[in-house]
C-alpha positions in Angstrom: 143.3 158.7 -1.0 142.8 155.7 1.2 143.5 157.8 4.3 141.1 160.5 3.1 138.4 157.9 2.4 138.9 156.4 5.9 138.6 159.9 7.5 135.3 160.6 5.6 133.9 157.3 6.7 134.8 157.9 10.3 133.4 161.4 10.2 130.1 160.0 8.9 130.0 157.3 11.6 130.5 159.8 14.3 127.8 162.2 13.2 124.9 162.9 15.7 122.5 161.0 13.4 124.6 157.9 13.7 124.6 158.2 17.5 120.8 158.8 17.4 120.4 155.6 15.3 122.1 153.6 18.2 120.1 155.3 21.0 118.1 152.8 23.0 114.3 153.3 23.0 112.8 155.3 25.8 110.3 153.6 28.1 107.2 155.0 29.8 105.4 152.6 32.1 101.9 154.0 32.8 100.1 152.5 35.8 96.5 153.3 36.4 95.1 152.9 39.9 91.8 151.0 40.5 90.8 151.0 36.8 88.1 148.4 36.1 88.6 145.4 33.7 86.7 147.0 30.8 87.0 150.7 31.7 88.4 152.0 28.4 86.8 152.3 25.0 89.2 149.8 23.5 88.1 147.3 26.2 84.4 147.7 25.5 83.2 150.6 27.6 80.8 152.7 25.5 80.0 155.3 28.2 83.5 156.6 28.9 85.8 159.2 27.2 89.2 157.5 26.7 90.5 158.5 23.2 94.1 158.7 24.3 94.1 155.4 26.1 92.4 153.9 23.1 95.1 155.4 20.8 97.7 153.2 22.6 95.8 150.1 21.5 95.3 151.6 18.0 99.1 152.0 17.8 100.0 148.9 19.7 99.0 145.5 21.0 96.2 145.0 23.5 96.0 141.9 25.7 92.6 140.4 26.6 94.0 138.1 29.2 96.3 140.4 31.0 96.7 140.0 34.8 98.0 142.3 37.4 100.3 140.9 40.0 97.8 141.3 42.8 94.2 142.6 43.4 95.5 145.4 45.7 97.9 148.3 45.3 101.3 147.7 46.9 101.8 144.0 46.0 100.7 144.8 42.5 103.3 147.5 42.1 106.0 145.5 43.7 105.4 142.7 41.2 105.4 144.9 38.2 108.5 146.8 39.2 110.6 143.7 40.1 109.3 141.0 37.7 108.8 138.8 40.8 105.7 137.5 42.5 104.9 140.1 45.2 105.4 137.7 48.1 108.8 136.8 46.7 109.5 140.6 46.4 108.7 141.0 50.1 105.3 142.7 49.7 102.5 140.3 50.7 100.2 143.1 51.8 99.7 146.9 51.4 102.6 149.0 52.6 102.3 151.8 55.1 100.9 155.2 54.1 102.7 156.9 57.1 106.2 158.1 57.0 108.5 155.6 58.7 105.8 153.0 58.7 106.6 149.3 58.2 105.7 146.9 55.4 108.0 148.2 52.7 109.5 146.5 49.7 113.1 145.6 50.7 115.9 147.8 49.4 117.6 144.6 48.2 115.0 144.1 45.5 116.1 145.1 42.0 113.6 147.4 40.3 112.9 148.1 36.7 114.4 151.6 37.4 117.7 150.0 38.6 117.8 147.8 35.5 117.4 150.8 33.2 119.7 153.0 35.2 122.5 150.4 34.9 122.1 150.6 31.1 122.6 154.4 31.1 118.9 155.5 31.2 117.7 158.6 33.0 115.0 157.4 35.4 112.0 159.1 36.9 109.2 158.1 39.3 106.2 160.4 38.9 103.0 159.9 40.9 102.1 157.3 43.5 104.7 155.1 45.2 103.1 153.1 48.1 105.9 150.5 48.4 108.0 152.1 51.1 108.0 155.2 53.2 111.5 155.2 54.7 114.6 156.8 53.2 116.0 153.4 52.1 112.8 152.3 50.5 111.6 155.5 48.8 112.2 156.0 45.0 115.7 157.5 45.1 117.0 154.4 46.9 115.3 152.1 44.4 116.9 153.3 41.1 115.2 156.6 40.3 117.2 159.7 39.5 114.2 161.9 40.0 111.0 161.5 42.0 107.9 163.6 42.5 104.7 162.3 44.1 103.0 160.8 47.1 104.5 157.9 49.1 101.3 156.6 50.6 98.2 154.9 49.1 96.3 158.0 48.0 96.0 161.8 48.4 93.4 164.5 48.0 94.2 165.8 44.5 94.2 169.5 45.6 95.5 169.6 49.1 97.8 166.5 48.7 96.8 165.3 52.2 96.1 161.7 53.2 92.8 161.8 55.0 91.8 158.1 55.3 93.1 157.3 58.7 94.3 159.8 61.3 96.0 162.0 61.9 95.5 163.7 58.5 98.9 164.3 57.0 100.4 166.0 54.0 102.1 163.7 51.5 103.9 165.2 48.5 107.6 164.7 48.0 110.2 165.7 45.4 113.5 163.8 45.6 112.9 162.8 49.2 112.0 166.3 50.5 108.5 167.4 51.3 107.2 170.0 49.0 104.0 172.1 49.0 101.9 172.7 45.9 98.5 173.4 47.6 95.7 173.8 45.1 97.5 172.4 42.2 95.5 169.5 40.6 97.7 166.4 41.1 97.0 164.7 37.7 98.1 168.0 36.0 101.1 168.2 38.2 102.1 164.7 37.2 101.7 165.4 33.5 103.7 168.7 33.7 106.5 167.0 35.6 106.6 164.1 33.1 106.6 166.4 30.1 109.4 168.5 31.6 111.5 165.3 32.3 111.0 164.2 28.7 112.1 167.6 27.3 115.1 167.7 29.6 116.2 164.1 28.6 115.1 163.9 25.0 118.7 163.4 23.8 119.4 160.3 25.9 117.3 157.3 26.7 114.9 157.7 29.6 112.6 155.5 31.7 109.5 157.0 33.4 107.4 155.1 35.9 104.2 157.2 35.5 102.1 155.8 38.4 98.8 157.7 38.4 96.5 158.0 41.4 93.5 157.9 39.1 90.7 156.7 39.2 91.5 155.8 42.8 89.3 157.6 45.4 88.7 160.4 46.1 86.8 160.8 42.8 87.8 164.3 41.8 87.2 164.7 38.1 87.4 168.2 36.6 84.3 170.4 36.4 84.0 170.2 32.6 83.8 166.4 32.8 81.4 166.3 35.8 79.2 168.5 33.7 79.7 166.3 30.6 78.7 163.1 32.6 75.9 164.7 34.7 73.2 162.5 33.2 75.1 159.3 33.9 73.9 157.3 36.9 75.7 157.8 40.2 78.4 156.8 41.0 79.4 156.0 37.4 79.2 159.7 36.7 81.9 160.6 39.2 84.1 157.7 38.1 83.7 158.6 34.4 84.6 162.2 35.0 87.8 161.1 36.8 88.7 158.7 34.0 88.2 161.4 31.4 90.5 163.8 33.4 93.1 161.0 33.5 92.8 160.5 29.8 93.4 164.2 29.1 96.8 163.9 30.9 97.8 160.8 28.9 97.0 162.9 25.8 99.4 165.6 27.1 102.2 163.1 27.5 101.6 161.7 23.9 101.5 165.2 22.5 104.8 166.0 24.1 106.4 162.9 22.5 104.9 163.9 19.1 106.2 167.4 19.4 109.7 166.2 20.1 109.4 163.5 17.4 110.0 160.8 20.1 106.8 158.7 19.7 108.5 156.1 17.5 111.5 156.1 19.8 109.4 155.4 22.9 107.9 152.2 24.2 104.7 152.8 26.2 103.3 150.2 28.6 99.8 150.7 30.1 98.0 148.7 32.7 95.8 149.0 35.8 97.1 147.8 39.2 93.9 146.1 40.2 90.2 146.1 39.7 87.9 149.0 40.5 87.1 149.8 44.1 83.8 149.1 45.8 84.9 150.7 49.1 82.6 153.3 50.7 85.3 155.9 50.0 84.9 155.1 46.3 81.1 155.6 46.6 80.8 151.8 46.7 81.7 151.5 43.0 81.5 153.3 39.8 83.9 151.1 37.8 83.0 148.1 35.6 84.4 144.6 35.5 82.2 143.7 32.5 81.7 140.0 32.2 84.1 139.2 35.0 83.2 138.5 38.7 84.8 140.5 41.5 86.7 143.8 41.8 89.5 145.2 43.9 90.7 142.9 46.7 89.2 139.8 45.0 91.1 137.0 43.2 88.2 136.6 40.9 88.9 137.8 37.4 87.5 141.3 38.0 90.1 141.9 40.6 93.1 141.0 38.5 92.1 140.7 34.8 92.7 144.2 33.5 93.7 146.5 30.7 97.2 145.7 29.5 98.7 147.4 26.4 102.1 147.9 24.8 102.8 150.4 22.0 106.0 151.2 20.0 104.9 152.5 16.6 107.1 151.4 13.7 108.6 148.6 15.7 105.8 146.4 17.1 102.5 145.4 15.5 99.7 148.1 15.7 96.0 147.7 16.2 96.4 144.0 17.1 94.9 141.9 19.9 96.5 139.1 21.9 94.3 136.5 23.7 97.3 134.8 25.3 97.8 135.0 29.0 100.1 137.8 30.1 101.1 139.0 33.6 102.4 142.3 35.1 105.7 140.5 36.1 106.3 139.9 32.4 106.9 143.6 31.6 110.4 143.7 33.1 111.9 140.8 31.0 109.8 141.9 28.0 111.2 145.5 28.1 114.7 144.2 28.7 114.5 142.2 25.5 113.0 145.0 23.5 115.5 147.6 24.7 118.6 145.3 24.7 119.4 145.9 28.4 120.7 143.3 30.7 118.3 141.5 33.1 118.9 141.8 36.8 120.9 139.0 38.4 118.0 137.6 40.4 115.2 135.0 40.1 112.4 136.4 37.9 108.9 135.0 37.8 107.9 137.1 34.8 108.6 135.8 31.2 109.2 137.8 28.1 106.2 138.3 25.9 108.1 139.7 22.9 107.4 136.6 20.7 103.7 136.8 21.5 103.6 140.6 20.9 105.3 140.2 17.5 103.3 137.1 16.4 99.8 136.4 17.5 100.1 132.7 16.7 102.8 132.2 19.4 101.9 130.3 22.5 101.9 132.3 25.8 105.1 131.7 27.8 102.7 130.8 30.6 101.2 127.9 28.7 103.8 125.7 30.4 104.4 127.9 33.5 101.4 128.5 35.8 100.5 132.0 37.1 100.5 132.6 40.8 98.9 135.2 43.1 99.0 135.6 46.9 98.0 138.3 49.3 98.9 137.9 52.9 100.8 135.1 54.7 99.9 132.1 56.7 96.8 129.9 56.6 94.5 132.8 56.0 96.3 134.1 52.9 94.3 134.6 49.8 95.9 132.9 46.8 95.2 131.7 43.3 96.8 129.6 40.6 96.0 129.5 36.9 97.3 126.6 35.0 96.1 126.4 31.4 92.3 127.0 31.5 91.9 126.0 35.1 92.0 128.5 38.0 91.8 127.7 41.7 91.2 130.4 44.3 91.6 130.0 48.0 90.4 132.1 50.9 89.0 134.9 48.8 85.8 136.9 48.4 83.7 138.5 45.8 83.9 142.2 46.2 81.9 143.3 43.2 78.6 144.9 44.2 76.4 142.0 43.1 78.7 139.5 44.9 77.6 140.5 48.4 81.2 139.9 49.7 80.8 136.1 49.5 83.8 134.1 51.0 85.1 130.9 49.5 87.6 128.5 51.0 88.2 127.0 47.6 86.8 128.0 44.2 87.7 126.2 40.9 86.7 127.5 37.5 87.5 126.7 33.9 88.2 130.2 32.6 87.9 129.3 28.9 84.4 127.9 29.4 83.3 130.1 32.3 85.3 133.5 32.3 82.7 134.9 34.6 83.5 132.3 37.2 79.8 131.7 37.8 80.1 128.0 38.9 82.3 126.5 41.5 83.7 123.2 40.2 85.8 122.3 43.2 83.6 119.5 44.4 83.3 118.1 40.8 87.1 118.0 40.2 88.9 117.2 43.4 91.9 115.9 41.5 92.4 119.3 39.8 92.0 121.0 43.2 94.7 118.8 44.6 97.0 119.4 41.6 96.7 123.2 41.7 97.0 123.3 45.5 100.3 121.4 45.1 101.5 123.9 42.5 100.8 126.7 44.9 102.5 124.9 47.8 105.6 124.2 45.7 105.8 127.9 44.7 105.3 129.3 48.2 106.4 126.6 50.6 106.2 128.9 53.6 
């Protein structure tokens, strides 16, 4: 009888349901491209259509002081994927958009994909890459089992050509091989690929880096959304249509998770890589930084203070807001803690936000550890430090339309009292300027 009872117990423990109970949660990291600080309904925009983005906040935790790793594409992505300040990760500037070009994230850097792959996850890169365009720095060499997307900074969404400096060149790759899908709307291609990957790997844990090229220029919203926003002032109408087209595809992803009953088994992270663009190629604007100064390329809040959400229904708080400081480099250690996977054996600058996510009264891990940004190298590098309420910016500019591209050698603000960074306090508080400058020099001695 004892042997029979033991056999029954073992049979129960080895059932598929028992295995499923021990399956690690899936992870989808959604990265928007050039989405403004308040450009989602849940962040205060009343003129956009973002129900699916908003649903992540309804079913998760939304940060109001979330910072990207940089105010420009490549460094921002390198920081998020490695948990390290972009300069430390070897990406101080934008990487090349030409095959074989320089300026890539070194292959020696350990990515989020490599961390999850080592823990048995199926890993996929879908969308934009822009941190390496050589065989040893493209996605398959950085921990991804599967990759589909463009390697450069942006593409036309129908021809998949890079048009922004010559010669014009096609840029669409599947698993390191060039493929042609002429006429296929790239946001839809991305959504279809992600849903197929989810279906294929639904029985084992998966990690998807879903790096959208929206709402980055060229603004190519679908016809139905261009019609819907036709009475909105230009160029906001073009931007709004593209955001709505983006939101539809996020809805497709969520619907697939719901259909497969994977929503409560999947952690979803959402953020923008930097502020909205004011480049002429982006019609000189269209996005919105709300109360914050600056936009893409600027170290002012509008360039780096952006949407940041995490959702895991049934496991993390839902419909809650966190005002504590958080940073893109924090996602890697945060996700490692939530999923129970081992952290990479390397120096990390990010800090787990799990305690803050679970309890809104918890202090930010950055309360005692300053945040750092740097783009470029040498004396002309733009950099910023935030320590508590104080933020010092060096060698930066105001790229928001009203800012008239003003340049500042040093700009000091108290973010708690002046989140719009309207007043430069550098001359009034030289001792704080000295202290924050020293923090920067200690962090980046070169």
